[in-house]
ZALO-392191 format. One record per residue: residue number from 0; x, y, z of N, C-alpha, C in turn. Coordinates in pm, 1 decimal, padded with zeros to 6 digits. Layout:
BEGIN
+-----+----------+----------+----------+----------+----------+----------+----------+----------+----------+
:  nr :      n.X :      n.Y :      n.Z :     ca.X :     ca.Y :     ca.Z :      c.X :      c.Y :      c.Z :
+-----+----------+----------+----------+----------+----------+----------+----------+----------+----------+
: NUM :        X :        Y :        Z :        X :        Y :        Z :        X :        Y :        Z :
...
+-----+----------+----------+----------+----------+----------+----------+----------+----------+----------+
***
This chain:
BEGIN
+-----+----------+----------+----------+----------+----------+----------+----------+----------+----------+
:  nr :      n.X :      n.Y :      n.Z :     ca.X :     ca.Y :     ca.Z :      c.X :      c.Y :      c.Z :
+-----+----------+----------+----------+----------+----------+----------+----------+----------+----------+
:   0 :  00083.7 : -00117.7 :  00000.0 :  00000.0 :  00000.0 :  00000.0 :  00088.1 :  00123.9 :  00000.0 :
:   1 :  00054.3 :  00218.1 : -00086.4 :  00132.6 :  00341.4 : -00091.1 :  00084.4 :  00439.7 :  00016.2 :
:   2 :  00153.1 :  00552.4 :  00026.3 :  00124.6 :  00649.9 :  00132.2 : -00017.3 :  00705.8 :  00122.3 :
:   3 : -00061.4 :  00736.4 :  00000.8 : -00196.5 :  00790.2 : -00017.8 : -00301.6 :  00688.2 :  00025.0 :
:   4 : -00279.2 :  00563.5 : -00008.8 : -00372.2 :  00458.2 :  00030.9 : -00377.3 :  00443.6 :  00182.1 :
:   5 : -00261.7 :  00449.3 :  00246.4 : -00257.6 :  00439.0 :  00392.6 : -00328.3 :  00556.1 :  00458.6 :
:   6 : -00315.6 :  00675.7 :  00401.5 : -00386.7 :  00792.3 :  00454.7 : -00537.6 :  00770.9 :  00445.4 :
:   7 : -00581.3 :  00714.8 :  00334.1 : -00724.3 :  00687.2 :  00317.2 : -00770.5 :  00582.4 :  00417.3 :
:   8 : -00691.1 :  00477.9 :  00437.5 : -00726.1 :  00373.8 :  00534.5 : -00734.9 :  00433.3 :  00674.6 :
:   9 : -00644.2 :  00521.6 :  00709.8 : -00650.2 :  00585.3 :  00842.6 : -00776.8 :  00668.8 :  00856.7 :
:  10 : -00816.2 :  00737.9 :  00751.6 : -00940.5 :  00815.4 :  00754.1 : -01060.1 :  00721.3 :  00771.4 :
:  11 : -01057.8 :  00608.2 :  00702.2 : -01164.9 :  00509.6 :  00715.5 : -01168.8 :  00454.1 :  00858.0 :
:  12 : -01053.3 :  00426.5 :  00914.6 : -01048.7 :  00376.2 :  01052.2 : -01114.6 :  00476.2 :  01147.9 :
:  13 : -01090.0 :  00604.0 :  01126.4 : -01152.2 :  00707.4 :  01210.7 : -01303.9 :  00709.6 :  01192.0 :
:  14 : -01348.2 :  00699.7 :  01067.7 : -01491.9 :  00698.0 :  01038.4 : -01558.0 :  00577.4 :  01103.7 :
:  15 : -01495.5 :  00462.1 :  01089.0 : -01549.9 :  00339.4 :  01147.5 : -01559.6 :  00352.1 :  01299.3 :
:  16 : -01458.0 :  00409.5 :  01360.1 : -01458.9 :  00428.1 :  01505.3 : -01571.0 :  00524.2 :  01547.2 :
:  17 : -01585.2 :  00635.0 :  01472.8 : -01688.2 :  00734.1 :  01505.0 : -01829.5 :  00678.2 :  01487.8 :
:  18 : -01846.4 :  00588.1 :  01393.1 : -01979.2 :  00534.4 :  01361.7 : -01998.8 :  00392.4 :  01413.6 :
:  19 : -01925.6 :  00354.1 :  01515.7 : -01931.6 :  00215.2 :  01562.1 : -02069.8 :  00174.5 :  01612.6 :
:  20 : -02154.4 :  00269.7 :  01651.7 : -02290.3 :  00235.7 :  01693.4 : -02377.2 :  00192.9 :  01575.1 :
:  21 : -02331.5 :  00219.3 :  01455.1 : -02409.5 :  00191.0 :  01334.2 : -02354.1 :  00074.5 :  01252.3 :
:  22 : -02260.9 : -00002.0 :  01306.6 : -02205.1 : -00116.3 :  01236.6 : -02313.2 : -00217.3 :  01206.5 :
:  23 : -02302.7 : -00291.0 :  01101.0 : -02200.7 : -00281.0 :  00997.2 : -02233.6 : -00168.5 :  00898.6 :
:  24 : -02129.7 : -00101.4 :  00855.2 : -02142.4 :  00007.4 :  00758.7 : -02131.8 : -00047.6 :  00616.8 :
:  25 : -02191.9 :  00022.9 :  00524.7 : -02178.4 : -00015.8 :  00384.6 : -02061.7 :  00060.5 :  00322.6 :
:  26 : -02014.8 :  00009.3 :  00213.3 : -01910.5 :  00078.6 :  00137.7 : -01958.6 :  00218.1 :  00101.2 :
:  27 : -02083.5 :  00229.1 :  00060.1 : -02140.1 :  00358.4 :  00020.1 : -02138.9 :  00458.0 :  00136.1 :
:  28 : -02172.2 :  00412.9 :  00256.8 : -02170.0 :  00502.5 :  00372.8 : -02029.2 :  00556.6 :  00397.2 :
:  29 : -01932.3 :  00469.8 :  00391.8 : -01793.5 :  00511.5 :  00413.4 : -01748.7 :  00604.5 :  00301.7 :
:  30 : -01782.7 :  00569.8 :  00179.7 : -01746.9 :  00651.3 :  00064.1 : -01798.8 :  00794.3 :  00080.1 :
:  31 : -01926.1 :  00809.2 :  00113.4 : -01981.7 :  00944.5 :  00124.4 : -01928.6 :  01020.4 :  00245.7 :
:  32 : -01889.0 :  00951.7 :  00348.7 : -01821.5 :  01018.3 :  00460.9 : -01688.2 :  01077.0 :  00414.1 :
:  33 : -01614.6 :  01001.0 :  00332.2 : -01486.3 :  01048.5 :  00279.5 : -01506.3 :  01163.8 :  00181.3 :
:  34 : -01610.2 :  01155.7 :  00099.1 : -01640.5 :  01263.6 :  00004.1 : -01676.6 :  01390.6 :  00081.5 :
:  35 : -01761.6 :  01377.8 :  00182.0 : -01803.9 :  01494.0 :  00260.7 : -01687.0 :  01559.3 :  00333.3 :
:  36 : -01588.8 :  01478.9 :  00371.9 : -01470.3 :  01531.0 :  00441.2 : -01364.2 :  01581.0 :  00343.4 :
:  37 : -01395.9 :  01576.0 :  00212.8 : -01305.4 :  01620.6 :  00106.9 : -01174.6 :  01541.2 :  00103.2 :
:  38 : -01183.7 :  01414.5 :  00141.0 : -01066.7 :  01326.6 :  00138.1 : -01052.5 :  01261.2 :  00001.6 :
:  39 : -01167.2 :  01229.4 : -00059.4 : -01167.6 :  01176.1 : -00195.7 : -01272.1 :  01251.0 : -00277.1 :
:  40 : -01259.1 :  01240.8 : -00408.4 : -01354.8 :  01305.2 : -00498.1 : -01476.2 :  01213.8 : -00518.7 :
:  41 : -01587.0 :  01274.7 : -00556.2 : -01710.0 :  01201.5 : -00579.3 : -01717.7 :  01159.4 : -00726.2 :
:  42 : -01658.2 :  01043.9 : -00756.4 : -01667.1 :  00988.5 : -00891.9 : -01651.6 :  00836.8 : -00885.1 :
:  43 : -01691.3 :  00771.4 : -00990.8 : -01695.3 :  00625.2 : -00992.6 : -01556.9 :  00562.6 : -00975.3 :
:  44 : -01455.2 :  00625.3 : -01029.3 : -01320.7 :  00566.8 : -01015.7 : -01275.0 :  00569.6 : -00870.1 :
:  45 : -01310.1 :  00674.0 : -00796.2 : -01273.8 :  00681.1 : -00654.3 : -01353.5 :  00578.2 : -00573.7 :
:  46 : -01479.0 :  00556.5 : -00610.7 : -01561.6 :  00456.2 : -00544.1 : -01501.0 :  00316.8 : -00565.4 :
:  47 : -01462.1 :  00287.9 : -00687.8 : -01402.6 :  00157.9 : -00719.2 : -01268.3 :  00141.0 : -00649.5 :
:  48 : -01188.8 :  00248.5 : -00646.5 : -01060.3 :  00244.6 : -00576.7 : -01081.4 :  00214.9 : -00428.7 :
:  49 : -01180.0 :  00283.0 : -00367.4 : -01207.8 :  00261.0 : -00226.4 : -01251.2 :  00116.9 : -00200.9 :
:  50 : -01331.9 :  00061.9 : -00289.5 : -01375.9 : -00076.8 : -00275.5 : -01255.8 : -00171.3 : -00273.8 :
:  51 : -01165.3 : -00153.7 : -00368.4 : -01044.7 : -00239.1 : -00373.4 : -00958.5 : -00217.6 : -00249.1 :
:  52 : -00942.8 : -00092.0 : -00210.7 : -00857.9 : -00058.5 : -00096.1 : -00912.3 : -00120.0 :  00033.3 :
:  53 : -01043.4 : -00112.0 :  00051.6 : -01100.8 : -00167.7 :  00174.1 : -01096.9 : -00319.8 :  00174.9 :
:  54 : -01102.8 : -00381.6 :  00058.6 : -01084.6 : -00527.2 :  00052.3 : -00945.3 : -00563.8 :  00100.4 :
:  55 : -00845.8 : -00492.6 :  00052.6 : -00707.3 : -00516.4 :  00095.3 : -00691.0 : -00487.6 :  00244.6 :
:  56 : -00749.1 : -00377.5 :  00290.5 : -00734.7 : -00338.1 :  00430.7 : -00796.5 : -00442.7 :  00523.5 :
:  57 : -00909.6 : -00499.2 :  00485.4 : -00970.5 : -00604.0 :  00568.2 : -00884.2 : -00728.8 :  00569.7 :
:  58 : -00830.6 : -00766.7 :  00454.4 : -00744.0 : -00885.1 :  00448.3 : -00618.0 : -00867.6 :  00530.5 :
:  59 : -00567.1 : -00743.9 :  00538.8 : -00445.4 : -00716.7 :  00616.1 : -00474.2 : -00689.3 :  00763.3 :
:  60 : -00601.6 : -00690.3 :  00801.9 : -00638.0 : -00668.2 :  00941.4 : -00640.4 : -00522.0 :  00983.0 :
:  61 : -00640.3 : -00431.2 :  00885.8 : -00642.4 : -00288.0 :  00916.4 : -00783.6 : -00235.5 :  00940.3 :
:  62 : -00881.7 : -00306.6 :  00888.3 : -01022.9 : -00270.8 :  00905.1 : -01095.0 : -00397.5 :  00951.3 :
:  63 : -01168.1 : -00389.3 :  01062.4 : -01236.3 : -00508.6 :  01112.6 : -01344.3 : -00558.1 :  01016.0 :
:  64 : -01349.2 : -00687.4 :  00996.9 : -01448.7 : -00746.6 :  00907.5 : -01590.1 : -00711.5 :  00952.5 :
:  65 : -01612.4 : -00713.3 :  01083.8 : -01747.0 : -00691.4 :  01134.7 : -01793.3 : -00546.3 :  01121.8 :
:  66 : -01702.1 : -00456.6 :  01087.7 : -01736.0 : -00314.4 :  01073.3 : -01810.3 : -00285.3 :  00944.8 :
:  67 : -01798.9 : -00377.4 :  00847.6 : -01857.0 : -00351.7 :  00715.3 : -01949.7 : -00464.7 :  00671.9 :
:  68 : -02052.2 : -00424.7 :  00598.0 : -02141.7 : -00522.3 :  00536.7 : -02063.6 : -00599.4 :  00430.3 :
:  69 : -02093.1 : -00724.9 :  00417.4 : -02032.1 : -00805.5 :  00313.2 : -02131.0 : -00811.4 :  00197.4 :
:  70 : -02085.6 : -00765.0 :  00082.8 : -02172.7 : -00765.5 : -00035.8 : -02192.2 : -00908.3 : -00083.5 :
:  71 : -02314.1 : -00938.1 : -00121.4 : -02342.9 : -01070.1 : -00174.4 : -02401.1 : -01055.5 : -00314.0 :
:  72 : -02366.6 : -01148.5 : -00398.8 : -02421.1 : -01148.7 : -00534.5 : -02555.4 : -01219.1 : -00532.7 :
:  73 : -02649.7 : -01163.5 : -00602.1 : -02782.7 : -01226.2 : -00606.1 : -02811.7 : -01280.3 : -00742.5 :
+-----+----------+----------+----------+----------+----------+----------+----------+----------+----------+
***
């Protein structure tokens, strides 16, 4: 993970901590929190980047699995 990605993960960790009463959070909820805080831009490429980044962060133990909804294919 590069420095920018780690900064985003740290911002997500703060959001998750602040919203722990509302777990599990969706990717969309986290995304719009980051957009509102002007950490990322509001566009599809940033949404997709965040999705990939949070998958990596959960696998590395940086974001708790139980903090986020697990998307299921229907």
